[in-house]
GUBA-407392 format. One record per residue (C-alpha): residue in one letter; x, y, z. Coordinates in nm, 3 decimals, m for minus. Layout:
<res=A&x=X&y=Y&z=Z> $
...
***
This chain:
<res=X&x=23.241&y=20.841&z=30.112> $
<res=X&x=23.423&y=21.122&z=29.943> $
<res=X&x=23.296&y=21.432&z=29.803> $
<res=X&x=23.263&y=21.267&z=29.453> $
<res=X&x=22.983&y=21.037&z=29.595> $
<res=X&x=22.655&y=21.187&z=29.504> $
<res=X&x=22.336&y=21.059&z=29.682> $
<res=X&x=21.997&y=21.060&z=29.498> $
<res=X&x=21.646&y=20.956&z=29.553> $
<res=X&x=21.480&y=20.722&z=29.310> $
<res=X&x=21.167&y=20.523&z=29.274> $
<res=X&x=21.068&y=20.204&z=29.071> $
<res=X&x=20.717&y=20.279&z=28.934> $
<res=X&x=20.503&y=20.037&z=28.741> $
<res=X&x=20.276&y=20.282&z=28.505> $
<res=X&x=19.939&y=20.193&z=28.306> $
<res=X&x=19.843&y=19.936&z=28.565> $
<res=X&x=19.706&y=19.924&z=28.935> $
<res=X&x=19.904&y=19.628&z=29.025> $
<res=X&x=20.287&y=19.566&z=29.042> $
<res=X&x=20.464&y=19.333&z=28.800> $
<res=X&x=20.217&y=19.455&z=28.521> $
<res=X&x=20.218&y=19.748&z=28.307> $
<res=X&x=20.548&y=19.936&z=28.223> $
<res=X&x=20.829&y=19.965&z=28.483> $
<res=X&x=20.999&y=20.305&z=28.500> $
<res=X&x=21.281&y=20.435&z=28.728> $
<res=X&x=21.209&y=20.806&z=28.844> $
<res=X&x=21.528&y=21.003&z=28.960> $
<res=X&x=21.481&y=21.349&z=29.131> $
<res=X&x=21.778&y=21.579&z=29.073> $
<res=X&x=21.864&y=21.918&z=29.231> $
<res=X&x=22.013&y=22.033&z=28.914> $
<res=X&x=22.106&y=21.868&z=28.572> $
<res=X&x=22.413&y=21.619&z=28.570> $
<res=X&x=22.605&y=21.550&z=28.254> $
<res=X&x=22.478&y=21.343&z=27.987> $
<res=X&x=22.724&y=21.062&z=28.047> $
<res=X&x=22.628&y=21.022&z=28.388> $
<res=X&x=22.243&y=21.012&z=28.319> $
<res=X&x=22.300&y=20.755&z=28.068> $
<res=X&x=22.510&y=20.539&z=28.285> $
<res=X&x=22.235&y=20.571&z=28.564> $
<res=X&x=21.969&y=20.458&z=28.304> $
<res=X&x=22.187&y=20.189&z=28.189> $
<res=X&x=22.233&y=20.066&z=28.535> $
<res=X&x=21.862&y=20.054&z=28.597> $
<res=X&x=21.826&y=19.880&z=28.274> $
<res=X&x=21.449&y=19.953&z=28.237> $
<res=X&x=21.298&y=20.064&z=27.921> $
<res=X&x=21.312&y=20.432&z=28.049> $
<res=X&x=21.446&y=20.604&z=28.342> $
<res=X&x=21.299&y=20.948&z=28.392> $
<res=X&x=21.533&y=21.245&z=28.552> $
<res=X&x=21.331&y=21.534&z=28.705> $
<res=X&x=21.460&y=21.874&z=28.835> $
<res=X&x=21.134&y=22.011&z=29.034> $
<res=X&x=21.077&y=22.367&z=29.010> $
<res=X&x=20.833&y=22.620&z=29.151> $
<res=X&x=20.555&y=22.584&z=28.873> $
<res=X&x=20.724&y=22.388&z=28.603> $
<res=X&x=20.945&y=22.082&z=28.641> $
<res=X&x=21.219&y=21.979&z=28.399> $
<res=X&x=21.183&y=21.628&z=28.261> $
<res=X&x=21.425&y=21.386&z=28.053> $
<res=X&x=21.400&y=21.030&z=27.964> $
<res=X&x=21.658&y=20.781&z=27.876> $
<res=X&x=21.656&y=20.417&z=27.785> $
<res=X&x=21.967&y=20.207&z=27.863> $
<res=X&x=22.127&y=20.312&z=27.538> $
<res=X&x=21.997&y=20.654&z=27.447> $
<res=X&x=21.798&y=20.980&z=27.546> $
<res=X&x=21.435&y=20.977&z=27.395> $
<res=X&x=21.234&y=21.255&z=27.272> $
<res=X&x=20.904&y=21.164&z=27.429> $
<res=X&x=20.784&y=20.897&z=27.684> $
<res=X&x=20.453&y=20.826&z=27.807> $
<res=X&x=20.484&y=20.573&z=28.078> $
<res=X&x=20.790&y=20.747&z=28.254> $
<res=X&x=20.602&y=21.072&z=28.257> $
<res=X&x=20.326&y=20.896&z=28.422> $
<res=X&x=20.568&y=20.764&z=28.674> $
<res=X&x=20.727&y=21.087&z=28.744> $
<res=X&x=20.397&y=21.245&z=28.820> $
<res=X&x=20.295&y=20.955&z=29.055> $
<res=X&x=20.622&y=21.001&z=29.236> $
<res=X&x=20.569&y=21.386&z=29.277> $
<res=X&x=20.186&y=21.355&z=29.377> $
<res=X&x=20.223&y=21.039&z=29.580> $
<res=X&x=20.575&y=20.962&z=29.704> $
<res=X&x=20.658&y=21.332&z=29.803> $
<res=X&x=20.495&y=21.616&z=29.954> $
<res=X&x=20.457&y=21.982&z=29.841> $
<res=X&x=20.327&y=21.905&z=29.500> $
<res=X&x=19.974&y=21.933&z=29.363> $
<res=X&x=19.806&y=21.854&z=29.053> $
<res=X&x=19.793&y=21.964&z=28.771> $
<res=X&x=20.166&y=21.933&z=28.683> $
<res=X&x=20.361&y=22.079&z=28.431> $
<res=X&x=20.669&y=21.931&z=28.267> $
<res=X&x=20.925&y=22.138&z=28.059> $
<res=X&x=21.085&y=21.889&z=27.827> $
<res=X&x=21.391&y=21.929&z=27.541> $
<res=X&x=21.190&y=21.789&z=27.249> $
<res=X&x=20.830&y=21.763&z=27.313> $
<res=X&x=20.750&y=22.103&z=27.459> $
<res=X&x=20.539&y=22.127&z=27.778> $
<res=X&x=20.353&y=21.829&z=27.903> $
<res=X&x=20.072&y=21.861&z=28.154> $
<res=X&x=19.921&y=21.576&z=28.405> $
<res=X&x=19.619&y=21.608&z=28.592> $
<res=X&x=19.459&y=21.362&z=28.829> $
<res=X&x=19.094&y=21.239&z=28.848> $
<res=X&x=18.977&y=20.994&z=29.098> $
<res=X&x=19.311&y=20.830&z=29.100> $
<res=X&x=19.357&y=20.829&z=28.729> $
<res=X&x=19.648&y=21.025&z=28.592> $
<res=X&x=19.588&y=21.216&z=28.239> $
<res=X&x=19.878&y=21.314&z=28.034> $
<res=X&x=19.825&y=21.598&z=27.808> $
<res=X&x=20.062&y=21.495&z=27.498> $
<res=X&x=20.089&y=21.603&z=27.126> $
<res=X&x=19.911&y=21.405&z=26.873> $
<res=X&x=20.143&y=21.240&z=26.647> $
<res=X&x=19.932&y=21.100&z=26.343> $
<res=X&x=20.103&y=20.897&z=26.088> $
<res=X&x=20.043&y=20.900&z=25.707> $
<res=X&x=19.942&y=20.598&z=25.490> $
<res=X&x=20.207&y=20.426&z=25.259> $
<res=X&x=20.124&y=20.269&z=24.925> $
<res=X&x=20.306&y=19.943&z=25.037> $
<res=X&x=20.477&y=19.857&z=25.336> $
<res=X&x=20.882&y=19.901&z=25.363> $
<res=X&x=20.972&y=19.543&z=25.257> $
<res=X&x=21.284&y=19.500&z=25.500> $
<res=X&x=21.070&y=19.630&z=25.825> $
<res=X&x=20.778&y=19.426&z=25.740> $
<res=X&x=20.993&y=19.094&z=25.680> $
<res=X&x=21.164&y=19.153&z=26.024> $
<res=X&x=20.824&y=19.198&z=26.162> $
<res=X&x=20.735&y=18.844&z=26.041> $
<res=X&x=20.393&y=18.895&z=25.908> $
<res=X&x=20.197&y=19.065&z=25.625> $
<res=X&x=20.014&y=19.398&z=25.726> $
<res=X&x=19.699&y=19.500&z=25.577> $
<res=X&x=19.818&y=19.866&z=25.582> $
<res=X&x=20.100&y=20.056&z=25.672> $
<res=X&x=20.160&y=20.416&z=25.799> $
<res=X&x=20.456&y=20.604&z=25.891> $
<res=X&x=20.534&y=20.908&z=26.120> $
<res=X&x=20.748&y=20.936&z=26.440> $
<res=X&x=20.711&y=20.541&z=26.421> $
<res=X&x=20.621&y=20.272&z=26.182> $
<res=X&x=20.247&y=20.190&z=26.215> $
<res=X&x=20.174&y=19.836&z=26.092> $
<res=X&x=19.798&y=19.742&z=26.082> $
<res=X&x=19.665&y=19.406&z=26.090> $
<res=X&x=19.303&y=19.276&z=26.101> $
<res=X&x=19.313&y=19.039&z=26.383> $
<res=X&x=19.440&y=19.071&z=26.739> $
<res=X&x=19.576&y=18.720&z=26.736> $
<res=X&x=19.810&y=18.831&z=26.459> $
<res=X&x=19.962&y=19.086&z=26.659> $
<res=X&x=19.979&y=18.856&z=26.972> $
<res=X&x=20.177&y=18.594&z=26.775> $
<res=X&x=20.445&y=18.830&z=26.621> $
<res=X&x=20.801&y=18.716&z=26.701> $
<res=X&x=21.004&y=18.953&z=26.518> $
<res=X&x=21.359&y=18.914&z=26.412> $
<res=X&x=21.515&y=19.159&z=26.647> $
<res=X&x=21.855&y=19.193&z=26.483> $
<res=X&x=21.692&y=19.266&z=26.148> $
<res=X&x=21.432&y=19.509&z=26.299> $
<res=X&x=21.712&y=19.666&z=26.496> $
<res=X&x=21.895&y=19.754&z=26.166> $
<res=X&x=21.584&y=19.889&z=26.016> $
<res=X&x=21.537&y=20.081&z=26.331> $
<res=X&x=21.888&y=20.245&z=26.331> $
<res=X&x=21.845&y=20.310&z=25.949> $
<res=X&x=21.527&y=20.544&z=25.998> $
<res=X&x=21.526&y=20.596&z=26.379> $
<res=X&x=21.211&y=20.468&z=26.408> $
<res=X&x=21.036&y=20.187&z=26.616> $
<res=X&x=20.743&y=19.970&z=26.498> $
<res=X&x=20.384&y=19.980&z=26.639> $
<res=X&x=20.181&y=19.671&z=26.542> $
<res=X&x=19.797&y=19.719&z=26.605> $
<res=X&x=19.487&y=19.546&z=26.542> $
<res=X&x=19.100&y=19.572&z=26.631> $
<res=X&x=19.040&y=19.433&z=26.979> $
<res=X&x=18.829&y=19.138&z=26.994> $
<res=X&x=18.761&y=19.119&z=27.377> $
<res=X&x=18.457&y=19.363&z=27.386> $
<res=X&x=18.635&y=19.601&z=27.623> $
<res=X&x=18.914&y=19.771&z=27.414> $
<res=X&x=18.889&y=19.940&z=27.104> $
<res=X&x=19.226&y=19.830&z=26.972> $
<res=X&x=19.544&y=19.629&z=27.070> $
<res=X&x=19.905&y=19.701&z=26.999> $
<res=X&x=20.262&y=19.587&z=27.058> $
<res=X&x=20.566&y=19.823&z=27.031> $
<res=X&x=20.930&y=19.706&z=26.934> $
<res=X&x=21.244&y=19.928&z=26.926> $
<res=X&x=21.540&y=19.701&z=26.947> $
<res=X&x=21.792&y=19.968&z=26.825> $
<res=X&x=21.702&y=20.184&z=27.124> $
<res=X&x=21.772&y=19.914&z=27.364> $
<res=X&x=21.410&y=19.811&z=27.404> $
<res=X&x=21.331&y=19.491&z=27.201> $
<res=X&x=20.968&y=19.511&z=27.308> $
<res=X&x=20.842&y=19.790&z=27.518> $
<res=X&x=20.550&y=19.658&z=27.784> $
<res=X&x=20.326&y=19.961&z=27.744> $
<res=X&x=20.384&y=20.271&z=27.536> $
<res=X&x=20.228&y=20.582&z=27.614> $
<res=X&x=20.396&y=20.767&z=27.329> $
<res=X&x=20.274&y=20.510&z=27.070> $
<res=X&x=19.921&y=20.596&z=27.168> $
<res=X&x=19.982&y=20.957&z=27.031> $
<res=X&x=19.973&y=20.786&z=26.697> $
<res=X&x=19.743&y=20.500&z=26.760> $
<res=X&x=19.465&y=20.722&z=26.901> $
<res=X&x=19.429&y=20.954&z=26.587> $
<res=X&x=19.437&y=20.645&z=26.358> $
<res=X&x=19.195&y=20.433&z=26.546> $
<res=X&x=18.956&y=20.756&z=26.621> $
<res=X&x=18.936&y=20.837&z=26.276> $
<res=X&x=18.851&y=20.481&z=26.175> $
<res=X&x=18.613&y=20.420&z=26.449> $
<res=X&x=18.462&y=20.753&z=26.450> $
<res=X&x=18.518&y=20.810&z=26.829> $
<res=X&x=18.703&y=21.077&z=27.039> $
<res=X&x=18.751&y=20.829&z=27.351> $
<res=X&x=18.904&y=20.501&z=27.303> $
<res=X&x=19.057&y=20.243&z=27.516> $
<res=X&x=19.380&y=20.057&z=27.407> $
<res=X&x=19.535&y=19.746&z=27.533> $
<res=X&x=19.897&y=19.679&z=27.485> $
<res=X&x=19.926&y=19.319&z=27.466> $
<res=X&x=20.285&y=19.253&z=27.575> $
<res=X&x=20.393&y=19.010&z=27.844> $
<res=X&x=20.312&y=19.234&z=28.121> $
<res=X&x=20.013&y=19.430&z=27.942> $
<res=X&x=19.861&y=19.746&z=28.019> $
<res=X&x=19.570&y=19.944&z=27.927> $
<res=X&x=19.566&y=20.338&z=27.805> $
<res=X&x=19.262&y=20.535&z=27.787> $
<res=X&x=19.280&y=20.795&z=27.525> $
<res=X&x=19.087&y=21.107&z=27.456> $
<res=X&x=19.134&y=21.321&z=27.129> $
<res=X&x=19.132&y=21.685&z=27.163> $
<res=X&x=19.239&y=21.878&z=26.834> $
<res=X&x=19.619&y=21.852&z=26.810> $
<res=X&x=19.651&y=21.677&z=27.160> $
<res=X&x=19.597&y=21.334&z=27.290> $
<res=X&x=19.501&y=21.276&z=27.667> $
<res=X&x=19.638&y=20.971&z=27.799> $
<res=X&x=19.477&y=20.820&z=28.115> $
<res=X&x=19.628&y=20.545&z=28.328> $
<res=X&x=19.720&y=20.447&z=28.683> $
<res=X&x=20.046&y=20.355&z=28.847> $
<res=X&x=20.175&y=20.195&z=29.137> $
<res=X&x=20.491&y=20.220&z=29.364> $
<res=X&x=20.721&y=19.900&z=29.339> $
<res=X&x=21.024&y=20.042&z=29.525> $
<res=X&x=21.192&y=20.329&z=29.637> $
<res=X&x=21.579&y=20.382&z=29.727> $
<res=X&x=21.867&y=20.576&z=29.743> $
<res=X&x=22.149&y=20.607&z=29.463> $
<res=X&x=22.496&y=20.657&z=29.550> $
<res=X&x=22.693&y=20.770&z=29.231> $
<res=X&x=23.059&y=20.797&z=29.192> $
<res=X&x=23.061&y=21.071&z=28.982> $
<res=X&x=23.426&y=21.041&z=28.864> $
<res=X&x=23.348&y=20.670&z=28.761> $
<res=X&x=23.028&y=20.763&z=28.586> $
<res=X&x=23.235&y=20.996&z=28.375> $
<res=X&x=23.521&y=20.789&z=28.290> $
***
């Protein structure tokens, strides 16, 4: 190896689940200091997971960024959960509660209670529209009963089965996604007697046709369903193929998201910095 080869520790964590091959997989890479964005994006693309989290540990606050295979994102729940799990359960010298400094979402906290990790995230309520955006709804492939918009589109249906059966036109949805830089959350009341609501999340223009379990989407789902159901604690089930559960607690302008995580793999990365930047 030459001096241009950088060796990094990395983990593959399944988040919002207590079993491997379920929930949402995230890669977590620990850094001594930030690499350039081109290299970070190349690493994320190589992992080809919904998100790769990069963490620069500090004394009291840890720096955190998230990348899909194609871009950096402003907020990511499952990769924050995975990052906290790595620090608390795969490394030594770290204790809960943790504090993460992010570039776009401010400071995020993580605490642990009885094996459950709780994310302290900003609430991101969406506002109702008089009618659904025609192109987005057509790409989604089903007629909603209501439509809200905020950080993402929120398409509301009256039956969980409709959400489960959605088969969006990903090319058309990607075009809409690129136009307004929003993904689409589809949601409906749960009918299993366990959860309060179900959801799915689509963001094809960001390199993610369907995200398995989207913590950040629950920053919008929780205030919507909390107001509709008159509840401050809710259980959401994301009904992707892998599936996962997110417990939501509303607290003023914050949403506390509870979930579990499990380690699938840990490994060493060998990064040719010259090749990554070329």
